BAFI-3210 file (N, C-alpha, C; in Angstrom, 3 decimals, decimal comma, padded with zeros to 6 digits):
// residues 281
n [1|2|3|4|5|6|7|8|9|10|11|12|13|14|15|16|17|18|19|20|21|22|23|24|25|26|27|28|29|30|31|32|33|34|35|36|37|38|39|40|41|42|43|44|45|46|47|48|49|50|51|52|53|54|55|56|57|58|59|60|61|62|63|64|65|66|67|68|69|70|71|72|73|74|75|76|77|78|79|80|81|82|83|84|85|86|87|88|89|90|91|92|93|94|95|96|97|98|99|100|101|102|103|104|105|106|107|108|109|110|111|112|113|114|115|116|117|118|119|120|121|122|123|124|125|126|127|128|129|130|131|132|133|134|135|136|137|138|139|140|141|142|143|144|145|146|147|148|149|150|151|152|153|154|155|156|157|158|159|160|161|162|163|164|165|166|167|168|169|170|171|172|173|174|175|176|177|178|179|180|181|182|183|184|185|186|187|188|189|190|191|192|193|194|195|196|197|198|199|200|201|202|203|204|205|206|207|208|209|210|211|212|213|214|215|216|217|218|219|220|221|222|223|224|225|226|227|228|229|230|231|232|233|234|235|236|237|238|239|240|241|242|243|244|245|246|247|248|249|250|251|252|253|254|255|256|257|258|259|260|261|262|263|264|265|266|267|268|269|270|271|272|273|274|275|276|277|278|279|280|281]
n.u [004,233|001,710|001,421|-002,423|-003,593|-005,401|-008,054|-008,700|-011,736|-012,173|-012,874|-014,696|-014,644|-016,195|-015,019|-016,316|-017,349|-015,877|-015,134|-015,512|-014,908|-012,941|-010,970|-010,414|-009,007|-007,267|-005,259|-004,418|-003,119|000,436|001,322|000,512|-000,189|-000,370|-001,585|-001,425|001,228|001,410|-001,107|-003,290|-002,374|-003,114|-005,413|-005,269|-004,385|-006,568|-008,046|-006,580|-004,291|-001,485|000,081|002,690|003,445|003,299|004,596|002,368|001,695|000,444|003,257|005,393|004,166|005,036|007,456|007,136|004,901|006,554|008,036|006,488|004,889|006,478|007,184|003,761|004,548|006,356|004,668|004,014|001,250|-000,906|-002,401|-004,115|-004,779|-006,868|-006,288|-009,264|-012,257|-013,020|-009,928|-008,143|-010,568|-010,500|-007,997|-004,794|-003,803|-004,116|-002,460|-000,862|-003,053|-003,361|-001,266|-001,049|-003,323|-001,970|-000,151|-001,448|-001,725|-004,110|-006,382|-008,445|-011,286|-012,389|-015,007|-016,683|-017,226|-017,294|-017,641|-018,953|-021,144|-022,382|-022,888|-025,251|-026,985|-028,364|-029,261|-031,938|-031,678|-032,186|-031,213|-031,425|-029,348|-026,443|-023,749|-020,584|-017,902|-015,538|-013,252|-013,050|-010,834|-009,098|-008,032|-010,571|-011,390|-010,364|-012,276|-014,862|-015,015|-015,343|-017,473|-019,744|-018,893|-020,474|-023,121|-024,290|-024,941|-027,308|-028,159|-027,835|-024,852|-021,678|-019,721|-016,350|-014,883|-012,793|-012,334|-011,054|-012,091|-014,769|-016,587|-016,152|-016,973|-019,558|-020,537|-019,600|-021,490|-024,001|-024,450|-024,403|-025,995|-027,912|-031,317|-031,077|-031,240|-029,675|-027,161|-025,113|-023,052|-021,514|-018,471|-019,243|-021,021|-019,183|-018,438|-019,590|-021,634|-023,508|-026,204|-026,826|-028,851|-031,043|-030,747|-027,663|-026,765|-028,807|-027,386|-024,429|-024,901|-025,919|-023,472|-021,948|-023,026|-023,145|-019,297|-017,958|-019,433|-017,926|-016,047|-013,507|-014,477|-016,311|-018,702|-020,787|-023,047|-025,606|-029,097|-028,863|-030,674|-032,934|-031,902|-031,337|-031,860|-028,822|-028,734|-030,359|-029,048|-029,647|-032,155|-033,522|-033,206|-034,243|-037,459|-037,453|-037,655|-039,753|-042,202|-041,825|-041,786|-044,874|-045,526|-044,754|-042,403|-040,297|-038,443|-038,127|-038,632|-035,704|-034,060|-034,722|-034,129|-031,394|-030,271|-030,993|-029,816|-027,783|-026,310|-025,252|-026,393|-027,076|-027,169|-029,175|-031,345|-031,877|-032,455|-034,881|-036,592|-036,874|-038,409|-040,146|-040,934|-041,575|-044,297|-045,775|-046,179]
n.v [-011,584|-010,026|-006,128|-004,135|-002,240|000,923|002,592|005,711|007,973|010,969|014,619|016,458|019,387|020,385|019,355|017,789|016,083|013,745|010,430|008,051|005,076|006,141|007,590|006,095|004,391|006,454|006,466|004,450|002,829|002,804|003,931|006,917|007,673|010,673|012,645|015,395|016,186|018,930|020,133|017,863|017,517|019,757|018,432|016,257|017,223|018,311|016,353|015,275|013,555|011,585|010,050|009,112|010,835|010,718|011,570|011,612|011,964|012,781|013,022|011,976|009,613|006,837|005,867|006,075|004,844|001,793|001,694|002,208|-000,623|-002,054|-001,502|-002,575|-005,192|-005,935|-005,386|-003,232|-001,921|-000,032|003,980|005,235|008,596|011,461|014,926|015,427|014,430|010,958|008,919|008,095|008,571|010,863|011,196|010,604|007,082|005,028|003,368|002,049|000,917|-001,149|-002,075|-003,498|-004,817|-006,688|-008,384|-010,025|-008,148|-007,080|-004,875|-002,082|-000,708|002,824|004,014|007,464|011,127|011,833|014,570|013,839|012,275|013,637|015,774|014,757|013,705|015,910|017,491|017,168|016,315|012,585|009,722|007,239|006,564|006,960|008,635|009,345|011,331|013,070|015,222|016,733|017,045|019,214|021,349|023,014|022,155|018,958|018,494|019,568|017,367|015,787|015,874|015,396|012,747|012,490|013,485|011,063|009,298|008,398|008,814|010,629|012,997|013,614|015,639|016,739|020,249|023,642|026,413|028,543|027,283|026,873|028,954|027,717|025,254|025,694|027,321|025,335|023,345|024,247|024,680|021,948|020,494|022,317|022,148|020,498|020,578|021,354|021,599|022,954|022,912|024,541|024,388|022,451|021,294|023,450|026,968|028,904|026,932|026,333|025,723|025,934|026,339|024,969|026,020|025,238|027,739|029,551|029,348|030,184|032,885|033,878|033,205|035,360|037,539|037,349|037,471|036,605|033,692|032,612|031,444|028,691|025,127|022,243|021,035|019,638|018,675|017,313|016,831|013,819|012,541|011,213|010,268|009,706|006,371|003,884|003,276|000,638|000,222|-001,823|-003,263|-000,609|-000,026|-001,843|-001,262|001,141|000,916|-000,804|000,897|002,577|001,090|000,150|001,985|004,041|002,783|-000,434|-000,062|003,349|003,669|002,583|004,383|006,235|005,269|004,857|007,349|008,589|006,691|006,110|004,174|001,217|000,630|-001,484|-003,400|-002,085|-002,766|-005,449|-006,261|-005,095|-006,141|-008,825|-008,303|-007,474|-009,536|-010,820|-009,606|-010,489|-012,845]
n.w [066,946|065,053|065,306|065,094|063,067|063,419|061,414|061,984|062,665|062,584|063,854|061,531|062,277|064,164|067,454|069,351|067,971|068,490|068,738|071,474|071,147|069,437|070,792|072,900|071,373|070,372|072,063|073,328|071,498|070,302|068,763|066,859|063,288|061,275|058,962|059,128|061,599|063,443|062,909|063,990|066,648|068,256|068,887|069,910|072,042|073,428|073,865|075,830|075,145|074,804|073,007|070,780|067,571|064,338|060,854|058,002|054,569|051,111|050,791|051,479|051,365|050,437|051,207|054,171|054,422|054,662|056,614|058,563|058,066|058,794|061,226|062,457|061,530|063,651|066,010|066,582|068,029|065,668|065,313|062,293|060,928|059,678|059,044|059,160|059,496|057,920|057,383|054,321|052,590|049,999|051,093|052,038|052,459|051,499|049,679|052,385|053,997|051,960|051,986|054,429|053,900|052,252|053,856|055,491|057,685|060,298|060,030|061,320|061,493|062,864|063,016|062,036|062,403|058,843|055,510|053,891|054,131|056,426|054,732|052,963|054,258|055,290|053,579|051,840|049,996|047,216|048,814|048,354|046,782|046,137|044,587|045,425|044,312|045,269|044,665|041,822|038,716|038,574|036,207|033,475|031,283|031,614|034,343|033,121|030,943|032,943|034,551|032,138|032,729|034,187|034,429|033,099|035,489|037,331|040,222|043,447|043,053|044,881|045,609|045,769|046,754|046,881|048,183|046,304|043,716|043,783|042,617|039,600|039,490|039,653|037,903|035,630|037,092|036,230|033,462|032,438|034,228|034,376|034,872|037,572|040,749|043,278|045,879|048,440|050,651|053,379|055,476|057,647|060,172|061,576|063,322|061,115|059,596|056,945|054,263|051,403|048,927|045,799|041,996|040,113|039,065|040,991|043,422|043,142|042,197|044,730|045,960|044,763|045,877|048,605|049,241|051,513|051,945|050,131|051,536|053,287|053,073|050,582|050,868|047,240|046,350|043,637|042,538|040,643|039,942|038,597|036,339|032,900|032,186|030,469|027,120|025,442|022,756|021,291|020,627|021,001|018,420|017,085|018,391|016,898|014,293|014,465|014,653|012,627|010,107|010,385|009,286|006,668|003,763|003,986|002,968|003,126|006,075|006,647|005,943|007,291|009,652|009,432|009,256|011,934|013,272|012,437|012,575|010,317|007,270|005,584|007,724|009,648|006,942|006,603|009,603|008,961|007,442|008,524|010,838|009,151|008,305|010,150|011,033|008,799|009,171]
ca.u [002,144|002,037|000,387|-003,414|-003,635|-006,448|-007,754|-009,231|-012,070|-011,576|-014,285|-014,818|-014,952|-016,591|-014,453|-017,122|-017,879|-015,268|-016,496|-015,337|-014,079|-011,995|-010,455|-009,739|-008,121|-005,719|-005,246|-003,677|-002,042|001,863|002,092|-000,143|000,316|-001,603|-001,471|-000,103|001,263|000,758|-002,890|-003,288|-001,427|-004,409|-006,292|-004,962|-004,110|-008,247|-008,072|-005,170|-004,067|000,365|000,756|003,699|002,717|004,545|003,916|002,294|000,851|001,070|004,362|005,628|003,140|005,248|008,251|006,369|003,861|007,617|007,762|005,390|004,545|007,518|006,569|002,867|004,975|007,255|003,613|003,983|-000,482|-001,014|-003,319|-003,730|-005,739|-005,905|-006,628|-010,259|-012,487|-012,230|-008,786|-008,732|-011,738|-009,663|-006,660|-003,387|-004,121|-004,519|-001,304|-000,344|-003,968|-003,347|000,062|-001,607|-003,810|-001,560|000,409|-002,464|-002,114|-005,229|-007,084|-009,821|-011,400|-012,638|-016,322|-016,508|-017,220|-016,983|-018,339|-019,406|-022,286|-023,397|-023,862|-026,386|-027,852|-029,221|-029,409|-033,022|-031,608|-032,318|-030,356|-031,259|-028,047|-025,638|-021,927|-019,354|-017,042|-014,502|-012,413|-013,093|-009,597|-008,357|-008,772|-011,708|-011,624|-010,831|-012,878|-015,602|-015,368|-015,543|-019,060|-020,162|-019,589|-021,649|-024,612|-025,578|-025,208|-028,693|-027,763|-027,083|-023,158|-021,061|-018,256|-015,601|-014,299|-011,953|-012,791|-011,078|-012,763|-016,412|-017,116|-015,594|-017,259|-020,956|-020,884|-019,937|-022,938|-024,890|-024,009|-025,040|-027,022|-028,784|-032,521|-031,053|-031,670|-028,486|-026,517|-023,547|-022,763|-020,233|-018,009|-019,827|-019,867|-018,231|-019,437|-020,141|-021,587|-024,707|-026,174|-027,283|-029,828|-031,209|-029,956|-026,198|-027,151|-028,592|-026,187|-023,573|-025,368|-025,950|-022,013|-021,862|-023,964|-022,400|-018,652|-018,097|-019,621|-016,668|-014,303|-014,226|-014,870|-017,744|-019,247|-021,545|-024,107|-026,403|-029,819|-029,729|-031,153|-033,468|-030,864|-031,546|-030,466|-027,815|-030,425|-029,213|-029,186|-029,841|-033,310|-033,727|-033,691|-036,089|-038,529|-038,057|-037,871|-041,265|-042,575|-041,966|-042,770|-046,260|-046,703|-044,129|-042,070|-039,051|-037,112|-038,477|-037,810|-033,890|-033,869|-035,165|-033,272|-029,880|-030,491|-031,487|-029,104|-026,162|-026,147|-024,744|-027,653|-027,542|-027,761|-031,097|-032,052|-031,822|-033,088|-036,103|-036,940|-037,185|-039,422|-041,694|-041,810|-042,488|-045,286|-046,647|-046,096]
ca.v [-011,475|-008,722|-005,307|-004,016|-001,270|001,578|003,879|006,325|009,052|012,402|015,368|017,229|020,828|020,428|018,791|017,184|015,694|012,598|009,165|007,491|004,571|007,002|008,585|005,466|003,841|007,093|006,966|003,109|002,721|002,867|005,413|007,434|008,325|011,661|013,728|016,862|015,980|020,318|020,297|017,118|017,504|020,277|017,656|015,537|017,498|019,082|015,323|015,003|012,345|012,120|009,216|009,378|011,269|010,907|012,116|010,202|012,618|012,418|013,960|011,112|007,961|005,329|006,015|005,887|002,967|001,112|001,749|001,766|-001,294|-003,003|-001,449|-003,105|-006,478|-005,620|-006,292|-002,363|-001,158|001,986|004,592|006,443|009,372|012,322|016,085|015,893|013,595|009,647|008,414|007,397|009,716|011,801|011,471|009,571|006,062|003,659|002,639|001,320|-000,200|-001,709|-004,185|-004,348|-006,310|-007,763|-008,707|-010,109|-007,275|-006,745|-003,426|-002,674|000,829|002,734|005,009|008,816|012,189|012,016|014,848|013,319|011,600|014,402|016,676|014,008|013,520|017,140|017,525|017,176|014,923|011,458|009,092|005,671|006,353|008,522|008,686|010,054|011,792|013,280|016,325|016,622|017,738|021,210|022,475|023,431|021,132|017,774|018,749|019,703|016,173|014,515|016,325|015,352|011,123|011,601|012,848|009,318|008,668|007,921|009,151|012,275|013,354|014,115|016,113|017,845|020,854|024,227|027,723|029,438|026,500|026,703|029,874|027,561|024,194|025,905|027,709|024,223|022,309|025,197|024,076|020,448|020,514|023,590|021,828|020,070|020,425|021,890|021,480|023,167|022,488|024,729|024,476|021,237|021,293|025,195|027,952|029,001|025,820|026,499|025,051|026,511|025,015|025,650|025,447|025,584|029,561|030,715|029,262|030,827|034,089|033,679|033,737|036,828|038,522|037,301|036,299|035,801|032,267|031,990|030,718|027,401|023,637|022,745|019,741|019,841|017,357|017,682|015,508|014,031|010,706|011,304|011,014|008,288|004,502|003,787|003,153|-000,510|000,765|-003,053|-003,426|001,186|-000,116|-002,358|-001,063|002,545|000,090|-001,358|001,776|003,064|-000,023|000,590|003,623|003,849|000,808|-000,478|001,601|004,799|002,833|002,234|005,773|007,075|003,825|005,213|009,276|008,909|005,865|006,283|002,529|000,772|000,802|-003,042|-004,028|-002,069|-003,327|-006,813|-006,072|-004,664|-006,985|-009,699|-007,735|-007,084|-010,928|-011,770|-009,472|-011,241|-014,362]
ca.w [066,542|064,102|065,501|064,369|062,261|062,980|060,998|062,811|062,070|063,609|063,982|060,507|062,785|066,090|067,895|070,182|067,294|068,509|069,064|072,677|071,365|069,018|071,635|073,559|070,497|070,134|074,213|073,506|070,163|070,290|067,684|065,711|062,118|060,986|058,013|059,719|063,297|064,157|063,680|065,384|068,060|068,952|068,530|071,122|072,915|073,814|074,468|076,957|075,095|074,815|072,081|069,808|066,279|062,936|059,811|056,939|054,188|050,460|049,946|052,060|051,883|050,472|052,411|055,860|054,637|054,641|058,024|059,431|058,303|059,517|063,139|062,672|061,730|065,089|067,120|066,977|067,458|064,978|064,853|061,143|061,075|058,908|059,477|059,684|058,649|058,091|057,123|052,684|052,007|050,004|052,153|051,984|053,528|050,634|050,246|053,972|054,166|051,209|051,680|055,409|054,086|051,554|055,431|056,360|058,881|060,742|059,463|061,785|060,801|064,208|062,361|062,883|061,019|057,302|055,483|052,647|054,571|057,282|053,791|052,633|055,297|055,703|051,898|051,473|048,667|047,411|049,475|048,125|045,581|045,412|043,473|045,632|043,018|045,501|044,319|040,906|038,183|039,156|034,762|033,590|030,613|032,189|034,541|032,770|030,719|034,097|034,671|031,149|032,299|035,900|033,709|033,774|036,702|037,951|042,010|043,772|043,558|046,035|045,047|047,238|045,959|047,247|047,751|044,817|042,638|044,065|041,086|038,525|039,768|039,676|036,506|034,273|036,898|035,783|032,104|032,785|035,265|035,082|035,920|038,426|042,345|044,007|047,598|048,912|052,313|053,892|057,099|058,145|061,635|062,552|062,886|059,929|058,618|055,973|053,532|050,341|047,946|044,870|041,108|040,625|039,430|041,735|044,281|042,300|042,375|046,411|046,342|043,958|046,353|049,706|048,797|052,553|051,852|049,268|052,264|053,720|053,015|050,388|050,032|046,776|046,025|042,356|042,970|039,665|040,926|037,562|035,179|031,475|032,554|029,451|026,660|024,626|021,781|019,775|021,267|020,531|016,799|016,373|018,082|016,049|013,086|013,811|014,524|011,277|009,359|010,759|008,768|005,495|003,723|004,256|002,431|003,733|007,027|007,090|005,422|008,134|011,327|009,116|010,178|013,679|015,090|012,180|011,725|008,678|005,907|005,328|008,289|009,315|006,053|007,189|010,440|008,697|006,470|009,656|011,243|008,260|007,293|011,478|010,761|007,598|009,130]
c.u [002,924|000,924|-001,449|-003,020|-005,334|-006,780|-008,963|-009,940|-011,599|-013,192|-013,446|-014,620|-015,403|-015,951|-015,073|-017,051|-016,733|-016,080|-015,574|-014,018|-012,740|-010,428|-009,325|-008,716|-006,868|-005,216|-003,865|-002,905|-000,328|002,398|001,319|-000,291|-000,174|-000,684|-000,274|-000,240|000,663|-000,620|-003,138|-002,653|-002,007|-005,321|-006,198|-004,661|-004,548|-008,369|-007,503|-005,307|-002,203|000,550|001,121|002,871|003,416|003,897|003,629|001,079|001,240|002,378|005,005|005,488|003,844|006,147|008,209|005,409|005,461|008,136|007,256|004,303|005,743|007,387|005,269|003,738|005,571|006,198|003,096|001,530|000,077|-002,583|-003,285|-004,945|-005,218|-006,323|-008,093|-011,273|-012,198|-011,370|-009,530|-009,386|-010,693|-008,919|-005,935|-004,049|-003,641|-003,486|-000,710|-001,444|-003,577|-001,977|-000,096|-002,193|-003,091|-000,577|000,215|-001,891|-003,622|-005,705|-008,399|-010,444|-013,116|-014,334|-016,306|-016,808|-017,123|-018,275|-019,243|-021,238|-022,552|-024,112|-024,550|-027,394|-028,861|-029,289|-030,203|-033,077|-032,255|-031,203|-030,594|-030,343|-027,668|-024,309|-020,938|-018,210|-015,623|-014,075|-012,400|-011,403|-010,193|-008,432|-009,793|-012,068|-011,798|-011,982|-014,442|-016,176|-016,098|-016,996|-019,980|-020,475|-019,953|-022,961|-024,792|-025,511|-026,880|-028,008|-027,739|-026,052|-023,337|-019,783|-017,577|-015,203|-013,696|-012,497|-012,706|-011,115|-014,307|-016,904|-017,894|-017,192|-018,852|-021,364|-020,930|-021,132|-024,211|-024,966|-024,585|-025,577|-027,867|-030,471|-032,397|-031,202|-030,000|-028,139|-025,232|-024,090|-021,272|-019,542|-018,797|-019,988|-019,728|-019,063|-020,571|-021,097|-023,164|-024,646|-027,625|-028,394|-030,187|-030,848|-029,003|-026,186|-027,443|-028,360|-025,532|-023,872|-025,313|-024,099|-021,345|-022,305|-023,464|-021,063|-018,185|-018,144|-018,730|-015,844|-014,667|-013,930|-016,306|-018,100|-020,446|-021,846|-025,226|-027,556|-029,925|-029,825|-032,010|-032,864|-031,239|-030,790|-029,844|-029,205|-029,081|-030,062|-029,711|-031,295|-033,950|-034,019|-034,711|-036,753|-038,321|-038,205|-039,689|-042,212|-042,468|-042,666|-044,046|-047,183|-045,321|-043,291|-040,587|-037,755|-037,464|-037,812|-036,656|-033,612|-033,342|-034,443|-031,838|-029,549|-030,390|-030,161|-027,721|-025,483|-025,711|-026,255|-028,554|-027,479|-028,888|-031,755|-032,963|-032,692|-034,546|-036,908|-037,409|-038,166|-040,853|-042,346|-042,374|-043,976|-046,136|-046,873|-047,405]
c.v [-009,880|-007,520|-004,874|-002,438|-000,447|002,752|004,455|007,099|009,571|013,699|016,515|018,644|020,966|019,225|017,151|015,621|013,539|011,169|008,290|005,887|005,068|007,497|007,563|004,002|004,771|006,734|005,033|002,201|003,614|004,093|005,650|008,426|009,433|012,243|015,105|016,971|017,735|020,328|019,103|016,839|018,671|019,626|016,902|016,034|018,370|017,129|013,915|013,119|012,746|011,167|009,953|009,877|011,796|010,480|011,077|011,068|012,467|012,824|012,275|009,060|006,963|005,225|005,454|004,554|001,605|000,583|001,720|000,529|-002,179|-002,790|-002,533|-004,720|-006,746|-005,643|-004,480|-001,960|000,662|002,828|005,546|007,584|010,833|014,166|016,605|014,744|011,712|009,086|008,184|007,968|010,925|012,421|010,307|008,179|004,496|002,464|002,009|-000,070|-001,629|-003,286|-003,680|-005,216|-007,566|-009,044|-009,477|-009,450|-007,019|-005,216|-003,392|-000,677|000,738|004,495|006,498|009,264|011,569|013,276|015,003|013,257|012,577|015,077|016,279|013,971|014,617|017,785|018,063|016,751|013,821|011,106|007,395|005,642|007,369|008,066|009,607|009,950|012,167|014,402|016,325|017,211|018,894|022,098|022,015|022,123|020,393|017,929|018,710|018,068|015,320|014,200|015,501|013,938|011,108|012,614|011,698|008,822|008,653|007,839|010,466|011,760|013,306|014,952|016,986|019,166|022,825|025,796|028,393|028,573|026,695|027,341|028,537|026,304|024,434|025,842|026,316|023,311|023,426|024,864|023,036|020,170|021,306|023,161|021,586|020,816|020,342|021,564|021,714|024,093|023,149|024,711|023,371|021,159|022,547|025,966|028,404|028,243|026,228|025,642|025,763|025,429|026,005|025,085|026,302|027,444|030,094|030,308|029,942|032,301|034,668|034,644|035,086|037,784|038,492|036,542|036,148|034,218|031,250|030,956|029,780|026,304|023,697|021,256|019,730|018,679|018,049|015,883|015,189|012,372|009,889|011,073|009,812|007,000|004,695|003,481|001,131|-000,761|-000,802|-002,803|-001,319|000,523|-000,518|-001,817|000,490|001,708|-000,403|-000,605|002,515|002,747|000,630|001,835|004,455|002,712|000,893|-000,108|002,771|004,630|003,251|003,290|006,218|006,757|005,468|006,726|009,427|007,756|006,343|004,753|002,011|000,336|-001,327|-003,995|-004,244|-002,784|-004,862|-007,110|-005,808|-005,378|-008,336|-009,404|-007,115|-008,820|-011,520|-011,240|-010,122|-012,398|-014,532]
c.w [065,760|064,971|064,529|064,084|062,169|062,507|061,197|062,382|062,951|063,507|062,339|061,159|063,946|066,875|069,111|070,179|067,710|069,237|070,471|072,743|070,187|070,107|072,912|073,185|070,735|071,574|074,123|072,844|071,119|070,091|066,423|064,268|062,008|059,984|058,206|060,749|064,200|064,669|064,688|066,649|068,825|069,444|070,656|072,070|074,322|074,144|075,067|076,744|074,006|073,596|071,130|068,689|065,444|061,797|059,253|056,047|052,772|049,641|050,215|051,956|051,747|050,968|053,854|055,691|055,372|055,846|058,839|059,181|058,697|061,184|063,312|062,905|063,217|066,127|068,022|066,218|066,604|064,852|062,882|061,494|059,715|059,571|059,839|058,684|059,307|057,142|055,448|052,121|051,395|050,701|051,804|052,791|053,398|050,725|051,135|053,631|052,941|051,064|053,186|055,422|053,054|052,372|055,400|057,869|059,410|060,694|060,253|062,184|063,046|063,140|063,478|061,959|059,524|056,303|054,489|053,248|055,913|056,250|052,734|053,487|055,157|054,548|051,355|049,665|048,277|048,072|049,106|047,451|045,669|045,094|044,921|044,972|043,628|044,944|043,141|040,148|038,232|037,676|034,697|032,564|030,848|033,321|034,469|031,744|031,704|034,431|033,418|031,455|033,420|035,347|033,684|034,725|036,820|039,400|042,144|043,814|043,866|045,862|046,514|046,295|047,346|047,331|046,381|043,463|042,937|042,804|039,895|038,259|039,003|038,283|035,073|035,496|036,675|034,527|031,514|033,305|035,464|035,588|037,048|040,191|042,774|045,526|047,688|050,367|053,044|055,043|057,697|059,485|062,537|062,450|062,604|059,104|058,025|054,548|052,438|048,879|046,844|042,948|041,019|040,104|039,492|043,100|044,457|042,743|043,697|046,471|045,800|044,753|047,962|049,795|049,901|052,575|050,452|050,683|052,857|052,490|051,791|050,389|049,143|046,176|044,180|042,831|041,579|039,319|039,294|036,125|033,759|032,404|031,297|029,094|026,163|023,415|020,643|020,094|020,722|019,028|016,360|017,138|017,515|014,797|012,932|014,032|013,049|009,930|009,067|009,617|006,905|005,345|003,883|003,832|002,917|005,074|007,344|006,846|006,697|009,944|010,736|010,258|010,958|014,295|014,361|011,847|010,368|008,455|005,949|006,392|009,292|008,417|006,032|008,210|010,065|008,245|007,391|010,056|010,661|008,288|009,253|011,970|010,169|008,106|010,182]
res [x|x|x|x|x|x|x|x|x|x|x|x|x|x|x|x|x|x|x|x|x|x|x|x|x|x|x|x|x|x|x|x|x|x|x|x|x|x|x|x|x|x|x|x|x|x|x|x|x|x|x|x|x|x|x|x|x|x|x|x|x|x|x|x|x|x|x|x|x|x|x|x|x|x|x|x|x|x|x|x|x|x|x|x|x|x|x|x|x|x|x|x|x|x|x|x|x|x|x|x|x|x|x|x|x|x|x|x|x|x|x|x|x|x|x|x|x|x|x|x|x|x|x|x|x|x|x|x|x|x|x|x|x|x|x|x|x|x|x|x|x|x|x|x|x|x|x|x|x|x|x|x|x|x|x|x|x|x|x|x|x|x|x|x|x|x|x|x|x|x|x|x|x|x|x|x|x|x|x|x|x|x|x|x|x|x|x|x|x|x|x|x|x|x|x|x|x|x|x|x|x|x|x|x|x|x|x|x|x|x|x|x|x|x|x|x|x|x|x|x|x|x|x|x|x|x|x|x|x|x|x|x|x|x|x|x|x|x|x|x|x|x|x|x|x|x|x|x|x|x|x|x|x|x|x|x|x|x|x|x|x|x|x|x|x|x|x|x|x|x|x|x|x|x|x|x|x|x|x|x|x]
***
C-alpha cells in the first residue's frame, strides 16, 4: 500500500501560527521534504520534532520527485513544506504533486498560513473577487506587458514582490493603475509588519521617505474591481451604427464607424443597410 503525501502549510513569520494538525503530521510522517533544510530545521527544533529532513527545491525538483515518488510507492508517508506558507504557492512542489496524482497516490492538504490570503483579509480592498498573480517578470519590459494584460481583470490583483524591485513595480503601477487604490503589505505576521495604503505614487513616495520600509517581503494589492468588462465588438458596432443613423446618412454613418472601429467599410455598410431597413419596415 502506498504512503500519503501531505502538503503542509508552515508559518510565514510568527512561529505560533503553526496549526495543531500540521504539528501532528510533521511528527508522524516518515520524511519531511523541505525547500531549505537549514531553515526548516529551526522550525522543527522550535516544535520539538525530530522527523528526517530531505531537501526539495527548484534546483533539484525533477530528480527529487523521482526519489520521493519511489518512497511513497514503498509505503512511506511524506510531508512537503516550503520555507514559509503554503507549498506550491510561488514555491516548489507542483511536479511532485502532479506525479503523485498521476500515480494514484493520496495527496492531503494541511492548510494554514498564506501571505496572499493574510494580506487581502486585512487590506480593506474588495474580497469578493481577486486574482493571484504571484511574482511578475523580473525584467521591466516583460513586467509592464503583464501589467497591461492585468488591467482588464475586474478584480483585486494580488502580487508578490521582492525588496529590490518594489520601487520599479510601484512606478509601473502608477503608470497603468494610477487612479486605483493600492495596499503594500510588508513583513506579514512579523515584528515589523506594516500595511501601506494609497495610490501607487503615494506609497512609492513613502518608501523614498522611509528607506527602511523597503526591507523585507511584500504582498502588493491593487483595487481593480471596477475594471471594464471586455467589450462585445460586434454588438458595439451595431449600437454605434444605430446611434449614427439616427442623426446622419448611411454614407456618413459608415464613414464615422470605420474611423472609430477600424472595421472593413463594406461590412459596416451592409450592417448599416440592414439596420436602416429594419427601422423603415
